[in-house]
C-alpha positions as CSV (number, residue, x, y, z in Angstrom):
1,M,38.7,-17.6,25.7
2,K,40.5,-15.2,27.9
3,R,38.8,-14.2,31.1
4,Y,39.8,-11.2,33.2
5,G,40.4,-11.2,36.9
6,N,42.0,-9.0,39.5
7,L,40.2,-5.9,38.3
8,W,38.6,-4.6,41.5
9,H,41.6,-2.8,43.0
10,Q,41.9,-0.8,39.7
11,I,38.2,0.1,39.8
12,V,38.1,1.4,43.4
13,D,41.6,3.0,43.2
14,W,41.4,6.7,44.1
15,S,43.0,7.9,40.9
16,N,40.4,6.0,38.8
17,L,37.5,7.4,40.8
18,L,38.9,10.9,40.4
19,L,39.3,10.4,36.6
20,A,35.7,9.0,36.6
21,S,34.4,12.1,38.3
22,R,36.1,14.3,35.6
23,K,34.6,12.3,32.8
24,A,31.2,12.2,34.3
25,Q,31.0,16.0,34.5
26,R,31.9,16.7,30.9
27,G,29.3,19.0,29.5
28,K,27.4,19.1,32.8
29,R,29.7,20.7,35.3
30,F,27.4,23.7,35.9
31,R,24.4,21.6,36.8
32,D,23.3,21.8,40.4
33,N,23.9,18.2,41.3
34,V,27.4,18.2,39.7
35,L,28.3,21.5,41.5
36,A,27.1,20.1,44.8
37,F,29.2,16.9,44.3
38,N,32.3,18.8,43.2
39,Y,32.0,21.2,46.2
40,N,32.8,18.3,48.5
41,L,34.7,16.3,45.9
42,E,37.2,14.5,48.1
43,P,34.8,13.5,50.8
44,E,32.3,12.3,48.2
45,L,34.9,10.2,46.4
46,F,36.2,8.8,49.7
47,K,32.6,7.9,50.6
48,L,32.1,6.2,47.3
49,Q,35.4,4.3,47.6
50,S,34.5,3.1,51.1
51,E,31.0,2.0,50.0
52,L,32.5,0.0,47.1
53,E,35.2,-1.6,49.1
54,S,32.8,-2.7,51.8
55,K,30.1,-3.7,49.3
56,T,27.6,-1.3,50.9
57,Y,27.2,0.8,47.8
58,C,23.6,1.0,46.6
59,P,22.5,2.8,43.4
60,G,20.0,5.6,43.7
61,A,16.7,6.0,42.0
62,Y,16.5,7.0,38.3
63,K,14.8,10.1,37.0
64,S,12.9,9.3,33.8
65,F,11.4,11.4,31.0
66,R,10.2,10.8,27.5
67,I,11.5,12.2,24.3
68,Y,9.5,12.1,21.0
69,D,12.2,13.2,18.5
70,P,13.2,11.3,16.4
71,K,11.0,8.6,17.9
72,P,9.3,8.0,21.3
73,R,11.8,6.8,23.9
74,L,12.1,6.6,27.6
75,I,15.3,8.2,28.9
76,S,16.5,7.4,32.4
77,A,19.1,9.4,34.3
78,A,21.0,7.9,37.2
79,P,22.0,10.1,40.1
80,Y,25.3,11.8,39.5
81,R,27.3,9.8,42.1
82,D,26.1,6.6,40.3
83,R,27.3,8.0,37.0
84,V,30.8,8.5,38.5
85,V,30.7,4.8,39.5
86,H,29.7,3.8,35.9
87,H,32.7,5.7,34.5
88,A,35.0,4.1,37.1
89,L,33.8,0.7,36.0
90,C,34.0,1.4,32.3
91,N,37.5,3.0,32.6
92,I,38.8,-0.4,33.5
93,I,36.7,-3.0,31.6
94,V,35.9,-1.3,28.3
95,T,39.4,-1.5,26.7
96,L,39.7,-5.1,27.8
97,I,36.4,-6.2,26.3
98,E,36.6,-4.2,23.1
99,K,39.6,-6.3,22.1
100,S,37.1,-8.9,21.1
101,F,34.8,-6.6,19.1
102,I,34.9,-6.7,15.3
103,S,36.3,-3.5,13.6
104,D,32.9,-2.8,12.0
105,T,30.8,-2.1,15.0
106,Y,30.8,1.7,15.5
107,A,28.6,2.9,18.4
108,N,30.0,4.3,21.7
109,R,33.6,3.5,20.9
110,V,36.5,6.0,21.0
111,G,37.7,6.7,17.5
112,Y,34.6,5.3,15.8
113,G,31.2,7.0,15.8
114,T,28.6,7.9,13.2
115,H,30.8,9.5,10.6
116,R,33.2,6.7,10.4
117,A,30.2,4.3,10.2
118,L,28.7,6.4,7.4
119,K,32.0,6.3,5.4
120,R,32.1,2.5,5.7
121,F,28.4,2.2,4.8
122,I,29.0,4.2,1.7
123,Q,32.0,2.1,0.7
124,F,30.0,-1.1,1.1
125,A,26.9,0.2,-0.6
126,R,28.7,1.5,-3.7
127,S,30.5,-1.8,-4.2
128,S,27.5,-4.1,-3.7
129,R,24.3,-4.7,-5.6
130,Y,22.1,-5.6,-2.6
131,V,21.8,-4.6,1.1
132,L,20.0,-6.4,3.9
133,Q,19.4,-3.6,6.4
134,C,17.9,-4.4,9.8
135,D,17.3,-3.0,13.2
136,I,16.1,-4.8,16.4
137,R,12.7,-4.1,17.7
138,K,12.7,-2.2,21.0
139,Y,16.4,-3.1,21.6
140,F,17.2,-1.5,24.9
141,P,13.9,-2.5,26.6
142,S,14.4,-6.1,25.3
143,I,17.9,-6.9,26.6
144,D,17.5,-9.9,28.9
145,H,19.3,-9.5,32.2
146,E,20.2,-13.1,32.7
147,I,21.6,-13.6,29.2
148,L,23.6,-10.4,29.6
149,K,25.1,-11.6,32.8
150,Q,26.0,-14.9,31.2
151,I,27.8,-13.1,28.4
152,I,29.7,-10.9,30.9
153,R,30.7,-13.9,33.1
154,R,32.4,-15.5,30.1
155,K,34.8,-12.6,29.9
156,I,35.2,-11.5,33.6
157,K,36.0,-13.7,36.5
158,C,36.8,-11.1,39.1
159,Q,34.0,-11.7,41.6
160,D,34.1,-8.2,43.1
161,T,33.7,-6.6,39.6
162,L,30.9,-9.0,38.8
163,W,29.2,-7.9,42.0
164,L,29.2,-4.3,40.9
165,I,28.2,-5.1,37.3
166,E,25.3,-7.2,38.3
167,L,24.2,-4.6,40.9
168,I,24.1,-2.0,38.2
169,I,22.1,-4.3,35.9
170,D,19.7,-5.4,38.7
171,S,19.1,-1.8,39.7
172,S,17.8,-0.9,36.2
173,N,14.4,0.8,36.4
174,P,11.4,-0.6,34.5
175,Q,11.5,0.2,30.8
176,E,8.7,0.2,28.3
177,P,6.9,-3.1,28.3
178,V,8.0,-5.8,25.8
179,L,6.0,-9.0,25.5
180,E,7.6,-11.5,23.2
181,Y,7.5,-15.3,23.3
182,F,10.5,-17.5,22.2
183,P,10.9,-21.3,21.9
184,G,10.6,-23.0,25.2
185,D,8.6,-20.2,26.9
186,D,5.5,-20.9,28.8
187,L,2.7,-18.3,29.3
188,L,4.5,-16.5,32.2
189,T,8.1,-16.5,30.9
190,P,8.2,-13.1,29.3
191,L,6.7,-11.6,32.5
192,L,9.1,-13.3,34.9
193,R,12.4,-12.7,33.1
194,R,13.8,-9.3,33.9
195,H,14.8,-7.3,30.8
196,G,15.6,-3.7,29.7
197,L,18.5,-1.3,30.3
198,P,18.1,2.5,30.9
199,I,19.1,4.3,27.7
200,G,20.8,7.2,29.5
201,N,23.5,5.1,31.2
202,L,27.1,4.9,30.1
203,T,27.1,1.2,31.2
204,S,23.9,0.5,29.3
205,Q,25.5,1.8,26.1
206,F,28.5,-0.5,26.6
207,F,26.5,-3.5,27.7
208,A,24.3,-3.0,24.6
209,N,27.3,-3.2,22.4
210,W,28.6,-6.2,24.3
211,Y,25.3,-8.0,24.1
212,L,25.6,-8.2,20.3
213,N,29.3,-9.0,20.1
214,N,28.9,-12.7,19.6
215,F,26.2,-11.9,17.0
216,D,28.7,-9.9,15.1
217,H,31.1,-12.8,15.1
218,F,28.3,-15.1,14.0
219,I,27.7,-13.0,10.9
220,K,31.4,-12.6,10.1
221,E,32.6,-16.1,10.9
222,K,29.6,-18.5,10.5
223,L,27.7,-16.8,7.8
224,R,31.0,-15.5,6.2
225,V,29.6,-12.1,5.3
226,K,32.5,-10.0,4.2
227,K,30.6,-6.7,4.1
228,Y,28.8,-6.1,7.4
229,L,28.6,-3.3,9.9
230,R,26.6,-2.4,13.0
231,Y,25.7,0.8,14.8
232,V,24.0,-0.1,18.1
233,D,21.1,-2.2,16.9
234,D,21.1,-1.0,13.3
235,F,23.1,-3.4,11.1
236,A,23.6,-4.1,7.4
237,L,24.8,-6.9,5.3
238,F,26.0,-6.2,1.7
239,G,26.5,-8.5,-1.2
240,D,25.7,-9.4,-4.9
241,D,23.8,-12.6,-4.2
242,W,20.1,-12.1,-3.3
243,D,19.5,-15.7,-2.3
244,F,22.5,-15.7,0.1
245,L,21.2,-12.6,1.8
246,T,17.7,-14.0,2.0
247,Q,19.0,-17.1,3.7
248,A,21.2,-14.9,5.9
249,R,18.1,-13.1,7.2
250,R,16.5,-16.4,8.2
251,E,19.6,-17.5,10.1
252,I,19.9,-14.1,11.7
253,E,16.3,-14.2,13.0
254,Q,17.0,-17.7,14.4
255,Y,20.2,-16.7,16.1
256,L,18.6,-13.6,17.6
257,T,16.0,-15.8,19.4
258,T,18.8,-17.1,21.6
259,L,19.2,-13.5,22.8
260,R,15.4,-13.0,23.1
261,L,15.5,-10.4,20.3
262,I,13.4,-9.8,17.2
263,I,14.3,-7.7,14.2
264,H,11.8,-5.0,13.2
265,P,9.4,-6.6,10.7
266,I,8.9,-3.4,8.7
267,K,12.3,-1.6,9.0
268,S,14.3,-4.7,8.2
269,Q,14.4,-5.0,4.4
270,L,16.5,-6.5,1.6
271,F,16.7,-4.3,-1.5
272,E,19.0,-3.0,-4.2
273,T,21.5,-0.4,-3.2
274,R,20.7,1.7,-6.3
275,H,17.4,2.7,-4.6
276,G,19.2,4.4,-1.8
277,A,19.5,3.5,2.0
278,N,19.0,5.5,5.1
279,F,21.8,5.3,7.7
280,V,22.8,7.6,10.7
281,G,20.8,10.5,9.5
282,F,21.8,10.4,5.8
283,R,20.4,8.9,2.7
284,I,23.1,7.1,0.7
285,L,22.5,7.0,-3.1
286,P,24.8,5.7,-5.8
287,D,25.8,9.2,-6.9
288,R,25.3,11.5,-3.9
289,I,24.8,11.6,-0.1
290,R,21.8,13.6,1.1
291,V,20.6,14.5,4.6
292,R,17.3,12.9,5.6
293,N,14.3,15.2,5.6
294,D,13.4,14.4,9.2
295,N,16.9,15.4,10.3
296,L,16.6,18.6,8.4
297,R,13.3,19.4,10.1
298,R,14.9,18.8,13.5
299,A,17.9,20.9,12.6
300,R,15.7,23.8,11.5
301,R,13.9,23.7,14.8
302,R,17.1,23.7,16.7
303,L,18.6,26.5,14.7
304,K,15.4,28.6,15.4
305,Q,15.7,27.8,19.1
306,L,19.4,28.7,19.1
307,Q,18.6,31.9,17.4
308,A,16.2,32.8,20.2
309,D,18.5,31.7,22.9
310,Y,21.4,33.8,21.5
311,A,19.1,36.8,21.2
312,R,18.2,36.6,24.9
313,G,21.8,36.2,25.9
314,E,21.4,32.6,27.0
315,V,24.1,31.4,24.6
316,T,27.5,33.0,24.3
317,L,29.1,33.9,21.0
318,K,31.7,31.2,21.5
319,D,29.1,28.5,22.1
320,L,27.1,29.8,19.1
321,I,30.1,29.5,16.8
322,Q,30.9,26.0,18.2
323,R,27.4,24.7,17.6
324,L,27.1,26.1,14.1
325,Q,30.6,24.7,13.2
326,S,29.6,21.3,14.6
327,W,26.4,21.2,12.6
328,S,28.3,22.3,9.4
329,A,30.9,19.7,10.0
330,H,28.2,17.1,10.2
331,L,26.6,18.2,7.0
332,N,30.0,18.1,5.3
333,H,29.8,14.4,5.3
334,G,27.1,14.6,2.6
335,D,26.8,16.5,-0.6
336,T,25.3,19.5,1.1
337,Y,27.1,22.7,0.0
338,Q,24.0,24.3,-1.6
339,L,21.9,23.0,1.3
340,Q,24.1,24.7,3.8
341,E,24.0,27.9,1.8
342,D,20.2,27.8,1.8
343,I,19.9,27.0,5.5
344,F,22.4,29.4,7.0
345,S,21.2,32.3,4.8
346,Q,17.8,32.1,6.5
347,Y,19.1,32.7,10.0
348,T,20.7,35.8,11.5
349,F,22.0,35.9,15.0
350,T,21.7,39.2,16.9
351,R,21.3,40.2,20.5
352,L,18.1,41.9,21.6
353,S,18.7,45.5,22.5
């Protein structure tokens, strides 16, 4: 297994920090904290570089808030200067580690994403009789810090880089509580082991993908499942043999205990593909692709809000057109021509006089 060293000088290099600052501000450059950082960009980056090189860098406190759509989740936002550091780290290590990823894991990867995952899901579903579809219960809050560090150390041997990675992991703020017992645990084990990554971090998204990388290889190489894909913690196995997929579920549950993870007991099901399956906001049926009803409800609320924002002048015509085109492009991945006609005919966008 190849391990990577001599990465630190690339991470703290001025050009990498400058690139990281540009990436970190995408879509956020008019926010107050970003404007303040960019106003003194060179001094701020030199300060970050000095702190990293001297190992005096210390992550700041997270700001947390809850969202309830599509489901209750705790979102944690790191200070902007820390997000620059996250990008600087990921700029260097992501391409190295992703070489070991299977081709059918789709989340948070350049050139992949939900629509490519949907296309692959449709291909597998329409060529298979059964699907075992699972997701992991409270995935981000359950990620075990020590297991994650062990996984990372197997691929990275640069001690300076490991210092930064482990500092970021150790600085994670408390997530929603998860109390699960696994083989070998005593009464206090789940309370003593640190777990949970903040959902809002770029590094958390990458580490979450990495955490299940060996699991992907287990399914492909040990279980020899030919039709398998994963999007973050949602994964699906396809086949024509019910008994094989039933046995695969048992082995999956056993393997996941080594990562201190549990599949969701209700959302994880084995069923015939002809009944239709939900995936990345769509419902995949044998003869058509529909948008899920809960996604439509959210979209209607957002369109109504967009209508009001545009009327008050809070959204420009250019932004309005981009958002509508983006939503239409998303819908185009399903059989939604009539649906789009019905939705967009209900909304008119005019300025208040």
